VOPAGU-2260 file (C-alpha; in pm, 1 decimal, decimal comma):
REM VOPAGU-2260
SITE   aa  ch    i         X         Y         Z
SITE  UNK   A    0       2,6       5,1      -1,3
SITE  UNK   A    1     157,8     324,0    -115,2
SITE  UNK   A    2     199,4     618,2     123,3
SITE  UNK   A    3      26,3     943,7      54,1
SITE  UNK   A    4      58,6    1311,4     145,6
SITE  UNK   A    5    -209,4    1493,1     339,9
SITE  UNK   A    6    -332,6    1663,6      31,0
SITE  UNK   A    7    -349,3    1334,9    -158,8
SITE  UNK   A    8    -552,0    1186,5     129,5
SITE  UNK   A    9    -795,7    1474,4     125,0
SITE  UNK   A   10    -836,5    1438,2    -255,5
SITE  UNK   A   11    -916,5    1068,5    -210,9
SITE  UNK   A   12   -1182,9    1155,3      46,0
SITE  UNK   A   13   -1332,1    1425,8    -166,7
SITE  UNK   A   14   -1347,7    1193,9    -473,4
SITE  UNK   A   15   -1518,7     927,8    -258,5
SITE  UNK   A   16   -1787,8    1164,7    -140,8
SITE  UNK   A   17   -1846,2    1294,1    -496,7
SITE  UNK   A   18   -1901,8     934,5    -610,1
SITE  UNK   A   19   -2177,4     886,6    -354,8
SITE  UNK   A   20   -1996,9     743,9     -50,9
SITE  UNK   A   21   -2180,2     830,5     266,2
SITE  UNK   A   22   -1944,0    1004,3     512,2
SITE  UNK   A   23   -2125,0     854,5     816,9
SITE  UNK   A   24   -2085,4     505,6     681,2
SITE  UNK   A   25   -1725,1     558,5     606,9
SITE  UNK   A   26   -1671,3     682,5     962,8
SITE  UNK   A   27   -1841,9     379,3    1106,0
SITE  UNK   A   28   -1634,3     137,6     898,3
SITE  UNK   A   29   -1312,3     324,5     981,5
SITE  UNK   A   30   -1393,5     310,7    1359,5
SITE  UNK   A   31   -1498,4     -48,6    1339,3
SITE  UNK   A   32   -1176,0    -140,2    1159,3
SITE  UNK   A   33    -967,6      41,0    1425,3
SITE  UNK   A   34   -1153,0    -144,7    1698,6
SITE  UNK   A   35   -1097,0    -480,9    1530,0
SITE  UNK   A   36    -723,3    -411,5    1531,2
SITE  UNK   A   37    -728,0    -321,5    1896,2
SITE  UNK   A   38    -924,9    -628,6    1986,1
SITE  UNK   A   39    -673,2    -845,1    1797,0
SITE  UNK   A   40    -391,0    -682,4    1994,1
SITE  UNK   A   41    -566,5    -669,0    2327,9
SITE  UNK   A   42    -782,9    -976,5    2361,2
SITE  UNK   A   43    -850,6    -919,2    2735,1
SITE  UNK   A   44   -1102,1    -647,7    2799,0
SITE  UNK   A   45    -974,9    -337,6    2981,2
SITE  UNK   A   46   -1040,6      32,6    2983,1
SITE  UNK   A   47   -1043,7     275,9    2695,0
SITE  UNK   A   48   -1057,8     659,1    2708,6
SITE  UNK   A   49   -1107,0     867,8    2402,5
SITE  UNK   A   50    -944,2    1217,0    2401,7
SITE  UNK   A   51   -1157,3    1420,7    2160,1
SITE  UNK   A   52   -1087,7    1720,2    1947,2
SITE  UNK   A   53   -1326,0    1890,7    1705,0
SITE  UNK   A   54   -1268,7    1687,0    1387,4
SITE  UNK   A   55   -1402,5    1369,0    1234,7
SITE  UNK   A   56   -1121,9    1154,9    1378,6
SITE  UNK   A   57   -1296,0    1224,0    1712,1
SITE  UNK   A   58   -1600,4    1060,1    1557,1
SITE  UNK   A   59   -1384,9     763,0    1459,4
SITE  UNK   A   60   -1270,1     730,6    1822,2
SITE  UNK   A   61   -1631,7     731,4    1946,1
SITE  UNK   A   62   -1719,1     442,9    1706,4
SITE  UNK   A   63   -1414,6     258,2    1851,0
SITE  UNK   A   64   -1544,3     307,9    2207,4
SITE  UNK   A   65   -1886,5     177,5    2103,4
SITE  UNK   A   66   -1729,3    -142,8    1961,9
SITE  UNK   A   67   -1501,9    -193,2    2259,5
SITE  UNK   A   68   -1791,6    -145,4    2503,4
SITE  UNK   A   69   -1986,9    -410,6    2321,2
SITE  UNK   A   70   -1692,1    -649,4    2392,5
SITE  UNK   A   71   -1685,3    -582,2    2764,0
SITE  UNK   A   72   -1458,4    -283,7    2788,3
SITE  UNK   A   73   -1507,3      10,8    3029,5
SITE  UNK   A   74   -1510,2     335,0    2823,2
SITE  UNK   A   75   -1480,5     706,1    2900,6
SITE  UNK   A   76   -1432,4    1039,2    2726,1
SITE  UNK   A   77   -1206,1    1333,8    2784,6
SITE  UNK   A   78   -1274,0    1662,2    2603,6
SITE  UNK   A   79   -1248,6    2036,5    2641,7
SITE  UNK   A   80   -1482,0    2141,8    2359,0
SITE  UNK   A   81   -1855,1    2205,2    2372,8
SITE  UNK   A   82   -2085,2    2000,2    2162,3
SITE  UNK   A   83   -2146,9    2286,6    1913,2
SITE  UNK   A   84   -1774,2    2307,3    1827,9
SITE  UNK   A   85   -1765,0    1950,9    1694,3
SITE  UNK   A   86   -1843,8    1817,7    1351,1
SITE  UNK   A   87   -2197,4    1701,4    1287,1
SITE  UNK   A   88   -2092,4    1336,4    1245,1
SITE  UNK   A   89   -1899,0    1346,3    1579,1
SITE  UNK   A   90   -2197,2    1493,1    1758,5
SITE  UNK   A   91   -2417,5    1211,4    1619,6
SITE  UNK   A   92   -2168,9     942,1    1731,3
SITE  UNK   A   93   -2153,8    1099,8    2077,5
SITE  UNK   A   94   -2525,9    1088,7    2117,9
SITE  UNK   A   95   -2530,3     728,4    1995,9
SITE  UNK   A   96   -2270,5     631,8    2253,7
SITE  UNK   A   97   -2470,5     795,6    2529,5
SITE  UNK   A   98   -2206,5     849,9    2804,0
SITE  UNK   A   99   -2109,1    1157,0    3000,4
SITE  UNK   A  100   -1784,1    1335,1    2934,6
SITE  UNK   A  101   -1492,1    1401,5    3161,4
SITE  UNK   A  102   -1582,6    1154,1    3437,7
SITE  UNK   A  103   -1289,0    1000,3    3629,2
SITE  UNK   A  104   -1074,6     745,1    3458,7
SITE  UNK   A  105   -1240,1     401,9    3468,9
SITE  UNK   A  106   -1082,5     149,6    3712,6
SITE  UNK   A  107   -1037,9    -218,8    3674,7
SITE  UNK   A  108    -813,5    -489,1    3533,4
SITE  UNK   A  109    -679,1    -517,8    3183,9
SITE  UNK   A  110    -499,4    -260,7    2964,8
SITE  UNK   A  111    -568,8     104,5    2983,1
SITE  UNK   A  112    -587,8     251,8    2626,2
SITE  UNK   A  113    -589,6     626,4    2559,1
SITE  UNK   A  114    -731,3     706,8    2213,8
SITE  UNK   A  115    -567,6    1025,8    2082,0
SITE  UNK   A  116    -824,3    1191,1    1854,8
SITE  UNK   A  117    -728,6    1551,5    1936,2
SITE  UNK   A  118    -589,2    1661,0    1596,0
SITE  UNK   A  119    -607,8    1524,8    1239,7
SITE  UNK   A  120    -400,5    1551,3     923,6
SITE  UNK   A  121    -503,5    1913,6     867,2
SITE  UNK   A  122    -336,4    2039,2    1183,1
SITE  UNK   A  123      17,7    2168,2    1210,5
SITE  UNK   A  124     244,5    2211,4    1510,4
SITE  UNK   A  125     203,2    2090,9    1865,8
SITE  UNK   A  126    -140,7    2091,9    2028,2
SITE  UNK   A  127    -227,7    2433,4    2161,6
SITE  UNK   A  128    -434,2    2507,2    2466,7
SITE  UNK   A  129    -681,9    2383,8    2568,9
SITE  UNK   A  130    -583,0    2063,5    2377,7
SITE  UNK   A  131    -218,6    2089,5    2506,3
SITE  UNK   A  132    -340,1    1993,9    2850,9
SITE  UNK   A  133    -507,3    1676,7    2726,1
SITE  UNK   A  134    -193,4    1588,9    2523,5
SITE  UNK   A  135      16,4    1628,0    2829,1
SITE  UNK   A  136    -225,9    1422,9    3031,8
SITE  UNK   A  137    -193,5    1133,5    2786,3
SITE  UNK   A  138     182,1    1149,5    2784,4
SITE  UNK   A  139     186,8    1159,5    3164,9
SITE  UNK   A  140     -46,5     863,7    3209,0
SITE  UNK   A  141     171,8     668,4    2967,0
SITE  UNK   A  142     471,1     720,3    3193,3
SITE  UNK   A  143     297,3     697,7    3534,1
SITE  UNK   A  144      16,9     450,8    3492,1
SITE  UNK   A  145     139,1     216,3    3217,9
SITE  UNK   A  146    -133,2     346,7    2978,3
SITE  UNK   A  147     -92,3     269,4    2610,6
SITE  UNK   A  148    -159,8     565,9    2376,2
SITE  UNK   A  149    -328,9     487,5    2040,0
SITE  UNK   A  150    -302,3     750,5    1767,0
SITE  UNK   A  151    -622,6     765,2    1565,8
SITE  UNK   A  152    -500,4     825,3    1211,2
SITE  UNK   A  153    -183,6     990,4    1350,2
SITE  UNK   A  154     -41,4    1116,7    1679,1
SITE  UNK   A  155    -152,9    1474,5    1754,7
SITE  UNK   A  156     122,6    1719,2    1661,7
SITE  UNK   A  157     291,9    1496,5    1406,2
SITE  UNK   A  158     312,1    1652,3    1057,8
SITE  UNK   A  159     143,9    1407,9     813,6
SITE  UNK   A  160     391,3    1490,9     535,9
SITE  UNK   A  161     730,3    1541,2     706,1
SITE  UNK   A  162     702,1    1328,3    1022,3
SITE  UNK   A  163     814,4    1623,9    1233,8
SITE  UNK   A  164     667,0    1635,4    1581,2
SITE  UNK   A  165     750,4    1937,6    1799,6
SITE  UNK   A  166     781,3    1930,6    2177,8
SITE  UNK   A  167     437,2    1875,6    2332,0
SITE  UNK   A  168     318,3    1633,0    2065,6
SITE  UNK   A  169     151,5    1310,0    2170,9
SITE  UNK   A  170     375,4    1000,7    2195,7
SITE  UNK   A  171     176,9     701,1    2069,7
SITE  UNK   A  172     253,2     339,7    2139,4
SITE  UNK   A  173      40,5     237,7    1851,7
SITE  UNK   A  174     -90,3     439,8    1555,5
SITE  UNK   A  175    -385,5     315,1    1345,9
SITE  UNK   A  176    -413,9     515,6    1030,2
SITE  UNK   A  177    -717,4     513,9     800,3
SITE  UNK   A  178    -733,0     454,0     432,1
SITE  UNK   A  179    -361,2     472,1     346,1
SITE  UNK   A  180     -39,2     538,5     539,0
SITE  UNK   A  181      54,1     906,8     545,2
SITE  UNK   A  182     414,2     975,4     436,6
SITE  UNK   A  183     507,8    1143,9     760,5
SITE  UNK   A  184     423,7     826,0     956,5
SITE  UNK   A  185     697,9     645,5     770,2
SITE  UNK   A  186     967,1     903,3     820,1
SITE  UNK   A  187    1266,7     794,1    1030,0
SITE  UNK   A  188    1213,2    1091,0    1267,6
SITE  UNK   A  189     853,3     986,9    1334,1
SITE  UNK   A  190     918,9     644,4    1484,5
SITE  UNK   A  191     947,0     771,0    1844,8
SITE  UNK   A  192     596,5     932,6    1827,9
SITE  UNK   A  193     421,1     675,5    1602,5
SITE  UNK   A  194     513,3     344,2    1767,9
SITE  UNK   A  195     366,0      45,9    1606,3
SITE  UNK   A  196     184,8     129,6    1286,5
SITE  UNK   A  197    -134,1     -25,6    1140,7
SITE  UNK   A  198    -362,6      61,4     850,4
SITE  UNK   A  199    -737,8      32,7     815,3
SITE  UNK   A  200    -777,4       5,1     439,2
SITE  UNK   A  201   -1102,7     127,2     287,7
SITE  UNK   A  202   -1177,3      58,0     -77,3
SITE  UNK   A  203   -1296,8     413,1    -143,9
SITE  UNK   A  204    -973,6     554,3     -16,3
SITE  UNK   A  205    -728,0     314,0    -181,3
SITE  UNK   A  206    -443,0     521,8    -333,1
SITE  UNK   A  207    -302,5     478,9    -684,8
SITE  UNK   A  208      59,1     359,6    -707,1
SITE  UNK   A  209     301,6     652,6    -672,5
SITE  UNK   A  210     669,1     714,5    -627,6
SITE  UNK   A  211     644,8     670,0    -248,2
SITE  UNK   A  212     742,7     371,6     -42,5
SITE  UNK   A  213     500,1      79,7      -1,8
SITE  UNK   A  214     388,6     -30,8     342,1
SITE  UNK   A  215     406,7    -411,3     390,0
SITE  UNK   A  216      60,6    -531,8     473,4
SITE  UNK   A  217    -138,1    -839,0     376,5
SITE  UNK   A  218    -381,1    -622,7     180,1
SITE  UNK   A  219     -89,8    -474,4     -19,2
SITE  UNK   A  220      35,0    -815,5    -137,7
SITE  UNK   A  221    -263,9   -1048,4    -177,2
SITE  UNK   A  222    -174,0   -1404,7    -278,5
SITE  UNK   A  223     179,2   -1386,4    -148,3
SITE  UNK   A  224     117,3   -1665,4      96,6
SITE  UNK   A  225    -140,9   -1899,6     -57,4
SITE  UNK   A  226    -263,9   -2207,7     141,6
SITE  UNK   A  227     -82,1   -2524,7      67,3
SITE  UNK   A  228    -241,2   -2770,0    -167,3
SITE  UNK   A  229    -368,4   -3091,4     -14,6
SITE  UNK   A  230    -109,4   -3300,4    -191,8
SITE  UNK   A  231     178,2   -3081,9     -66,2
SITE  UNK   A  232     494,0   -3253,8      66,7
SITE  UNK   A  233     826,6   -3149,0     219,1
SITE  UNK   A  234     995,6   -3138,5    -119,8
SITE  UNK   A  235     753,7   -2869,3    -221,5
SITE  UNK   A  236     834,5   -2673,5     103,5
SITE  UNK   A  237    1204,3   -2665,7       6,5
SITE  UNK   A  238    1531,5   -2757,2     173,0
SITE  UNK   A  239    1744,2   -2501,9     364,9
SITE  UNK   A  240    2112,2   -2529,3     444,4
SITE  UNK   A  241    2222,2   -2317,9     738,5
SITE  UNK   A  242    2587,1   -2225,3     765,1
SITE  UNK   A  243    2609,1   -2056,1    1100,4
SITE  UNK   A  244    2749,1   -2058,6    1454,4
SITE  UNK   A  245    3100,8   -2076,8    1594,2
SITE  UNK   A  246    3251,9   -2154,6    1928,2
SITE  UNK   A  247    3070,8   -1942,6    2177,8
SITE  UNK   A  248    2799,4   -1853,8    1928,8
SITE  UNK   A  249    2610,7   -2180,0    1903,2
SITE  UNK   A  250    2282,9   -2010,4    1997,0
SITE  UNK   A  251    2284,9   -1807,9    1678,3
SITE  UNK   A  252    2304,9   -2130,4    1473,9
SITE  UNK   A  253    2021,7   -2285,1    1673,1
SITE  UNK   A  254    1798,1   -1979,8    1633,9
SITE  UNK   A  255    1859,3   -1943,1    1259,3
SITE  UNK   A  256    1785,1   -2314,2    1197,4
SITE  UNK   A  257    1473,7   -2293,4    1417,2
SITE  UNK   A  258    1361,9   -1983,6    1221,8
SITE  UNK   A  259    1391,1   -2176,9     899,4
SITE  UNK   A  260    1196,6   -2472,5    1045,4
SITE  UNK   A  261     917,0   -2255,7    1182,7
SITE  UNK   A  262     926,9   -2049,9     864,2
SITE  UNK   A  263     792,2   -2354,2     678,8
SITE  UNK   A  264    1097,0   -2522,6     532,0
SITE  UNK   A  265    1050,8   -2891,9     450,3
SITE  UNK   A  266    1395,5   -2991,3     558,7
SITE  UNK   A  267    1662,1   -2795,8     751,1
SITE  UNK   A  268    2027,6   -2897,3     782,4
SITE  UNK   A  269    2261,2   -2707,0    1009,0
SITE  UNK   A  270    2635,8   -2719,4     920,1
SITE  UNK   A  271    2863,1   -2672,0    1219,0
SITE  UNK   A  272    3228,4   -2689,3    1313,2
SITE  UNK   A  273    3331,4   -3018,4    1471,7
SITE  UNK   A  274    3343,3   -2875,3    1831,6
SITE  UNK   A  275    3027,6   -2666,3    1810,4
SITE  UNK   A  276    2789,2   -2777,4    2092,3
SITE  UNK   A  277    2472,4   -2622,3    1939,7
SITE  UNK   A  278    2157,7   -2794,0    2065,8
SITE  UNK   A  279    1864,8   -2814,8    1826,3
SITE  UNK   A  280    1526,8   -2983,6    1809,3
SITE  UNK   A  281    1499,3   -3330,8    1667,4
SITE  UNK   A  282    1350,5   -3200,4    1339,7
SITE  UNK   A  283    1671,1   -3022,8    1244,8
SITE  UNK   A  284    1949,0   -3224,8    1084,0
SITE  UNK   A  285    2300,7   -3141,1    1209,0
SITE  UNK   A  286    2628,7   -3199,6    1026,8
SITE  UNK   A  287    2964,2   -3132,3    1205,1
SITE  UNK   A  288    3263,9   -3095,8     970,8
SITE  UNK   A  289    3590,6   -2910,0     948,4
SITE  UNK   A  290    3494,5   -2847,0     580,2
SITE  UNK   A  291    3141,2   -2729,4     651,4
SITE  UNK   A  292    3154,4   -2444,9     395,9
SITE  UNK   A  293    3203,3   -2685,9     109,0
SITE  UNK   A  294    2949,2   -2938,2     247,7
SITE  UNK   A  295    2684,4   -2665,5     286,4
SITE  UNK   A  296    2725,2   -2554,2     -72,3
SITE  UNK   A  297    2746,9   -2915,4    -196,6
SITE  UNK   A  298    2416,1   -3002,4     -33,1
SITE  UNK   A  299    2093,4   -3032,7    -224,2
SITE  UNK   A  300    1947,4   -2728,1     -52,1
SITE  UNK   A  301    1707,6   -2502,0    -242,9
SITE  UNK   A  302    1830,3   -2197,9     -37,2
SITE  UNK   A  303    2113,6   -2117,5     196,0
SITE  UNK   A  304    2136,9   -1910,7     513,6
SITE  UNK   A  305    2486,0   -1798,9     578,0
SITE  UNK   A  306    2637,2   -1587,6     859,7
SITE  UNK   A  307    2453,2   -1586,2    1197,3
SITE  UNK   A  308    2724,9   -1625,2    1462,1
SITE  UNK   A  309    2962,3   -1754,2    1199,0
SITE  UNK   A  310    3259,7   -1579,2    1352,3
SITE  UNK   A  311    3595,5   -1545,1    1170,3
SITE  UNK   A  312    3665,9   -1869,4     968,5
SITE  UNK   A  313    4027,5   -1940,8     877,5
SITE  UNK   A  314    4156,0   -1786,8     556,8
SITE  UNK   A  315    4117,7   -2101,3     341,6
SITE  UNK   A  316    3758,7   -2143,1     447,7
SITE  UNK   A  317    3688,2   -1776,5     395,0
SITE  UNK   A  318    3830,0   -1789,2      44,1
SITE  UNK   A  319    3624,3   -2096,7     -34,4
SITE  UNK   A  320    3312,7   -1918,4      93,3
SITE  UNK   A  321    3385,0   -1628,5    -140,5
SITE  UNK   A  322    3447,1   -1862,3    -434,7
SITE  UNK   A  323    3124,5   -2048,0    -377,0
SITE  UNK   A  324    2924,0   -1727,9    -343,0
SITE  UNK   A  325    3059,7   -1614,3    -675,8
SITE  UNK   A  326    2968,0   -1939,9    -847,6
SITE  UNK   A  327    2648,3   -2063,2    -676,3
SITE  UNK   A  328    2318,4   -1945,3    -825,5
SITE  UNK   A  329    2084,9   -2062,3    -550,8
SITE  UNK   A  330    1905,5   -1797,5    -344,9
SITE  UNK   A  331    2090,9   -1721,0     -24,1
SITE  UNK   A  332    2040,8   -1511,2     285,8
SITE  UNK   A  333    2363,1   -1335,1     383,5
SITE  UNK   A  334    2352,9   -1213,2     747,5
SITE  UNK   A  335    2577,2   -1095,2    1026,0
SITE  UNK   A  336    2931,8   -1228,5    1000,1
SITE  UNK   A  337    2894,6   -1319,4     632,6
SITE  UNK   A  338    2832,2    -952,4     568,3
SITE  UNK   A  339    3119,9    -851,6     797,9
SITE  UNK   A  340    3358,8   -1078,9     609,7
SITE  UNK   A  341    3243,3    -930,6     277,3
SITE  UNK   A  342    3284,6    -574,7     409,0
SITE  UNK   A  343    3628,1    -638,8     557,4
SITE  UNK   A  344    3751,3    -793,1     232,4
SITE  UNK   A  345    3597,7    -523,7      19,0
SITE  UNK   A  346    3401,8    -788,5    -175,1
SITE  UNK   A  347    3063,5    -628,2    -221,9
SITE  UNK   A  348    3104,6    -731,7    -585,5
SITE  UNK   A  349    2990,3   -1074,1    -470,6
SITE  UNK   A  350    2635,0    -952,3    -403,4
SITE  UNK   A  351    2406,2   -1070,7    -680,5
SITE  UNK   A  352    2033,4   -1067,3    -766,7
SITE  UNK   A  353    1974,3   -1404,6    -587,6
SITE  UNK   A  354    2121,4   -1276,2    -266,3
SITE  UNK   A  355    1909,8   -1134,4      21,3
SITE  UNK   A  356    2126,7    -941,7     268,7
SITE  UNK   A  357    2002,5    -863,1     614,1
SITE  UNK   A  358    2230,8    -609,0     786,0
SITE  UNK   A  359    2158,6    -411,5    1099,7
SITE  UNK   A  360    2262,0     -47,8    1087,6
SITE  UNK   A  361    2618,5    -113,2    1204,4
SITE  UNK   A  362    2676,1    -387,3     947,4
SITE  UNK   A  363    2528,7    -167,7     676,4
SITE  UNK   A  364    2772,3     111,9     772,6
SITE  UNK   A  365    3058,5    -126,6     718,4
SITE  UNK   A  366    2920,9    -228,3     375,4
SITE  UNK   A  367    2850,0     127,5     262,1
SITE  UNK   A  368    2996,6     388,4     495,8
SITE  UNK   A  369    2905,6     673,5     265,8
SITE  UNK   A  370    2537,3     583,2     284,3
SITE  UNK   A  371    2501,6     517,1     652,6
SITE  UNK   A  372    2409,6     875,3     753,0
SITE  UNK   A  373    2129,8     910,2     490,3
SITE  UNK   A  374    1754,9     860,0     550,6
SITE  UNK   A  375    1701,4     483,9     555,2
SITE  UNK   A  376    1484,1     457,8     247,9
SITE  UNK   A  377    1722,7     672,6      48,1
SITE  UNK   A  378    2023,4     475,0     173,1
SITE  UNK   A  379    1866,6     137,8      90,3
SITE  UNK   A  380    1754,3     254,6    -255,9
SITE  UNK   A  381    2101,4     382,6    -345,3
SITE  UNK   A  382    2271,0      67,8    -217,0
SITE  UNK   A  383    2070,7    -160,0    -443,6
SITE  UNK   A  384    2132,5      66,3    -733,6
SITE  UNK   A  385    2504,0     -17,9    -686,0
SITE  UNK   A  386    2466,3    -380,5    -598,9
SITE  UNK   A  387    2202,7    -599,0    -770,7
SITE  UNK   A  388    2084,3    -773,0    -451,6
SITE  UNK   A  389    1781,5    -744,7    -222,8
SITE  UNK   A  390    1851,2    -553,4      91,8
SITE  UNK   A  391    1665,6    -593,2     419,1
SITE  UNK   A  392    1787,7    -303,3     634,4
SITE  UNK   A  393    1687,5    -391,7     987,8
SITE  UNK   A  394    1565,5    -129,6    1241,6
SITE  UNK   A  395    1257,3      20,6    1403,2
SITE  UNK   A  396    1112,4      49,4    1053,6
SITE  UNK   A  397    1277,2    -228,8     856,1
SITE  UNK   A  398    1329,1    -125,7     489,7
SITE  UNK   A  399    1330,2    -371,3     200,9
SITE  UNK   A  400    1480,0    -258,5    -128,9
SITE  UNK   A  401    1564,5    -425,3    -459,5
SITE  UNK   A  402    1654,4    -297,4    -806,2
SITE  UNK   A  403    1362,3    -173,3   -1010,1
SITE  UNK   A  404    1119,6    -211,1    -721,9
SITE  UNK   A  405     947,0      42,5    -492,9
SITE  UNK   A  406    1101,9      31,4    -142,2
SITE  UNK   A  407     891,7    -143,5     115,9
SITE  UNK   A  408     861,2     -51,1     483,1
SITE  UNK   A  409     764,1    -294,3     752,8
SITE  UNK   A  410     519,8    -172,8    1021,3
SITE  UNK   A  411     531,7    -471,7    1256,9
SITE  UNK   A  412     735,5    -524,7    1567,1
SITE  UNK   A  413     826,0    -322,2    1872,2
SITE  UNK   A  414    1112,2    -216,3    2099,9
SITE  UNK   A  415    1115,4    -549,7    2274,8
SITE  UNK   A  416    1286,7    -695,1    1967,4
SITE  UNK   A  417    1607,3    -506,8    2064,0
SITE  UNK   A  418    1751,7    -836,4    2203,3
SITE  UNK   A  419    2003,4   -1081,5    2087,0
SITE  UNK   A  420    1893,5   -1350,8    1841,1
SITE  UNK   A  421    1603,5   -1178,0    1672,9
SITE  UNK   A  422    1802,0   -1120,6    1355,4
SITE  UNK   A  423    1909,6   -1491,7    1356,3
SITE  UNK   A  424    1542,0   -1596,2    1354,2
SITE  UNK   A  425    1460,6   -1347,4    1076,8
SITE  UNK   A  426    1743,4   -1492,2     858,5
SITE  UNK   A  427    1607,3   -1843,8     906,8
SITE  UNK   A  428    1252,1   -1743,1     821,7
SITE  UNK   A  429    1368,2   -1559,1     513,9
SITE  UNK   A  430    1564,9   -1864,9     406,3
SITE  UNK   A  431    1262,4   -2081,8     434,1
SITE  UNK   A  432    1063,4   -1844,1     220,2
SITE  UNK   A  433    1337,9   -1837,3     -40,5
SITE  UNK   A  434    1338,3   -2216,9     -45,4
SITE  UNK   A  435     961,9   -2208,0    -114,9
SITE  UNK   A  436    1056,7   -2019,9    -433,8
SITE  UNK   A  437     943,0   -1667,9    -333,9
SITE  UNK   A  438    1131,3   -1393,3    -500,8
SITE  UNK   A  439    1397,2   -1241,1    -272,0
SITE  UNK   A  440    1212,8    -907,0    -233,9
SITE  UNK   A  441     890,1   -1087,5    -143,0
SITE  UNK   A  442    1072,8   -1326,1      94,4
SITE  UNK   A  443    1235,7   -1028,5     267,2
SITE  UNK   A  444     914,1    -834,9     307,9
SITE  UNK   A  445     712,5   -1132,2     432,7
SITE  UNK   A  446     985,4   -1246,3     672,0
SITE  UNK   A  447    1012,6    -898,0     826,7
SITE  UNK   A  448     631,6    -873,8     870,1
SITE  UNK   A  449     604,3   -1222,6    1011,0
SITE  UNK   A  450     885,0   -1189,6    1268,1
SITE  UNK   A  451     753,9    -850,6    1379,7
SITE  UNK   A  452     401,4    -968,8    1411,5
SITE  UNK   A  453     520,6   -1280,6    1605,1
SITE  UNK   A  454     701,0   -1052,2    1852,1
SITE  UNK   A  455     379,3    -849,5    1883,8
SITE  UNK   A  456     179,2   -1168,1    1956,0
SITE  UNK   A  457     435,1   -1265,1    2225,3
SITE  UNK   A  458     309,3    -954,7    2417,6
SITE  UNK   A  459     -64,1    -990,0    2356,1
SITE  UNK   A  460    -106,6   -1370,2    2337,2
SITE  UNK   A  461     162,9   -1470,1    2580,3
SITE  UNK   A  462     305,4   -1357,0    2911,0
SITE  UNK   A  463     590,5   -1142,9    2785,7
SITE  UNK   A  464     668,7    -769,9    2809,0
SITE  UNK   A  465     893,7    -552,6    2599,6
SITE  UNK   A  466    1160,0    -594,9    2865,3
SITE  UNK   A  467    1141,1    -973,8    2878,0
SITE  UNK   A  468    1096,0   -1070,5    2513,1
SITE  UNK   A  469    1349,9   -1318,1    2373,7
SITE  UNK   A  470    1412,9   -1450,4    2021,2
SITE  UNK   A  471    1271,2   -1785,6    2139,2
SITE  UNK   A  472     944,2   -1615,2    2226,5
SITE  UNK   A  473     927,2   -1478,8    1872,8
SITE  UNK   A  474     974,3   -1822,8    1719,6
SITE  UNK   A  475     695,6   -1974,0    1930,7
SITE  UNK   A  476     451,6   -1717,0    1787,4
SITE  UNK   A  477     538,5   -1755,6    1419,4
SITE  UNK   A  478     251,2   -1992,9    1355,1
SITE  UNK   A  479       4,3   -1732,3    1470,5
SITE  UNK   A  480     173,9   -1470,2    1263,9
SITE  UNK   A  481     130,2   -1682,5     945,1
SITE  UNK   A  482    -240,3   -1713,0    1028,9
SITE  UNK   A  483    -263,1   -1335,0    1085,7
SITE  UNK   A  484    -116,9   -1268,0     747,2
SITE  UNK   A  485    -355,3   -1501,8     569,1
SITE  UNK   A  486    -657,2   -1365,0     756,1
SITE  UNK   A  487    -540,5    -999,6     731,3
SITE  UNK   A  488    -556,9    -976,6    1105,9
SITE  UNK   A  489    -350,6    -671,7    1183,0
């Protein structure tokens, strides 16, 4: 789904209304869609408070409250405007909800959600009084009471085009935008205020393809993950060879191989040094060998995963790795130490169209120091213009870029993924998707979305917090993430 500017979004809305779309019906469907995503993320009923401004996004928030109340949530409203100041549709939804405003915050178990509907895409600058007091209240409750702030369409104060958010703007933990992602929500500088990002697509507001980045969503790429046919077997799922791990880094090898297994590969073989003590599940085949580089490339794998925890192989093995990378035409994920070896040797010429590389920002800086300080989408796009590979640039907004393709931005995941091993799992999942014969750019986009969504599910469907999440928690939720993609449940 392509990102749009604020003016492009308004043009889409005006065209929809001219064609006969009812504004009230559109508001109800937007609010219901937002509520559905909240219920998917917060299956246990709690408390929800809508902070209302004058515009129609306040009406969206009221529809959300109505849907949450129907599912057992306690709801409340905070506002500083009189009824006559609000839009007609918002007044109608307020009467339909039928609750008093500005009562005390509801008490009880479950999450406390604060719905930020103070300002919409037409506003500029930080909220001014009297809305500034409500914005400050939300930010304060987030810090002092563990409340989660939900931006309705965008966090108040954030510029819909540039992503700038001045002091006093609302800091959202989750932003649910309507129709299409606004360009400002995808800007590097916006991440701190936007948090996790979701879209409620509406057919009437679907943008035409443009020169902007594409947000990775199930709706954007229908058919990318079809159900398996009833006569499917492990040969169809593909074989993955994992060349990973070294002494002291056996966990990286285990996580990468497990990622490939949970990512759907039919057969996973892990190639280790003779003294590597990595422990794996019974379903993963393990081969110990002093010549593991040759054995991995000589295997009948459909795709390779190379690099997690690989360490510094001796010079003969490194040279063999480079020779095989130059000659082998199978799709391969190059991660972590494989990229460090390539950067240290100045061998970025090895990167080809069948390679998917997955650097974090530090590894990317070693591969392309002149690009490291640029905005992430620009840096990724310029890198693949030099090197005909697919790049998955990890970070708070993972960017996927490939030659002759619009850059893609992943909205899933959260700060709890800032822990060791998450990248190893991602490499394994991407390898499994390559082995299933997905194109590298599609495998990269889908792997990023699935791993981020699995990490989200670990918070909402498990017992984890952002502080306690581990890579193992992410792997255990990958099955649910696959279902969420197929069912468009995010």
